[in-house]
N, C-alpha and C positions, 0 to 999 in steps of 0.2 A: 697518568702512569698506569700501565697494565702489568699484571703479574704474569709470570711464566705459568703454564698449565701445571696442575698437580701431576707429579710423576707416577701415573698409574703403571702397574706392572704389565708386561706383555702377557699373553695367554699362557705361554709355557711356564713363566715364573709364577704367575698366579696359581696355576695347577700344582706346582711343586710346593708352594707355601700352604695351600689348602690341604694337600696330602700330609704335610708336616704337622699341621694343627690337628688333623684327624687322628694321626698315629700317636701324637703326644697325649691327646685327650683319652685315648684308650688306656694309656699307662696310668692316668689319674683314676679312671674308673676301676682299674684293677688294683689300685694302691700298690703299684709296682715301681718303686723308686729306682731300682737297678736298671730296668729297661728304659726309664726316662732320662738317666744321666747323659747318654750320648746326644740328646737333643740340645743340650746347653753347654756353653763354654764354662770351663772350670773357674774362671775369674769373673763370672757374670756379676753385674751390678743391677739390683732390683729395688723396687718399692713394694711393700706388701702390707697386709693387714696387721701383722704382729710386730713389725719393725719398720721404722721410717726408711732406712737405707740398709741394704744387706749387700755385702761383698763376698762373693764366692758361692759356688753351687753347693758346697758342703754346708755353709751357714744357712743358705736358703732352704736346704732340705731339713735342717734341724729346727729352724724357726718358723717356716711356713708350711712346707709339705707335711711334716709330722703333725702339725696342728690343724690342718684342713682336710687333706685327702681322706683319712680314716673317718672323719666326721660328716662326710657328704657322700652322695651317690649320684650316678647317672650324669656325670659331668660331660658336656659337649659344647664345642664351639658352634655358633650359628653360622655355618659356612656360606649360606645363601646371602647373608647380610654382612659378610666380611669384606672390607676394603683392603687391597694389597697395593702398597706403593713400592717403588724400586728405583735404585740409582740407575743412571744412564749406562754405567759400565757393568751392571748386573752383579756387583759385589755385595750390595746391601739391599735388604727389603724390610718393610714394616707391615705387620698385620695389625689392623684396627678391627677388633672383633667382639661382638657380644657373645656371651656364653650362658648356659643354663646348668643347673644342678638342683638336687633335692637335699634339704637339710632336715634335721629332727629337732622338735621342741623337747623340753625336759620330760614331758609326759609320753614321749615316743611318737607323737603324731608328726606327720611330715609337713614341710612347707617348701614352696618354690624359692630357690636361692639363685636368682639370675645376677649377672654382672657383666663387666666389660674388661677388655684387655688391650694393651698396646704392647706388641712384641717386636723387638728389633732383631733381625737375623743377618748373619754374615755368611757369605758363601765361602766354603773352604776349598783349598786346592784340589781335593778329591771330589768336589762337586756337591758335597753335603751342605745343607743349611744348618747353622748352629745359632741358637739364641744367645745374644750378648746383653740384652736388657729386656726386662718384663715389668710391666706395671698392671696389676690386676686389682680390680675393686668391685665390691658388691654394688648392686643397684640401690638407688635411694630408698630408704625405709626398710631394706632387707635386714633381718636380724644378723648381727655379727656372729653370734654363738650358735653352733649346731652341736647336738649332743649325741651324735652317732659314735660308734666305736668299732669300726671294721678293722680286721687285721691287716697289717702290712704284708704283702705277698713276698717282696724281696727288697732287701736294703742294698 
């Protein structure tokens, strides 16, 4: 029995998703919650570090973004090593992507804080991609706690 091929995104969809990831990562680097909101569905369902299952973008902001973004810096998705899958009808896409960031130890020294993410996106009638699920996790052995305290640019 053979499997169907993995549904790799076409070049145009891949470019759109990589652009989405890059623009969202800029919001994380800026600790700009307000600019990040349009990237995500209001009723998103996610898994995260601080909660097993979170429902709604507001709850995600309160439990995850507020606990992570100000405590890290230089967040970026590794776009060169990102896989993008897409449904045949172009309505859904999945980004499977490593990411990097920097965290702070209690003494103020920095450490590499890499991880990986799976993000499910849905294409909206206006052509925008909106995240409907995210599961982000740190790499094995990476400290969960980071002790930075950057200000939130906009809520």
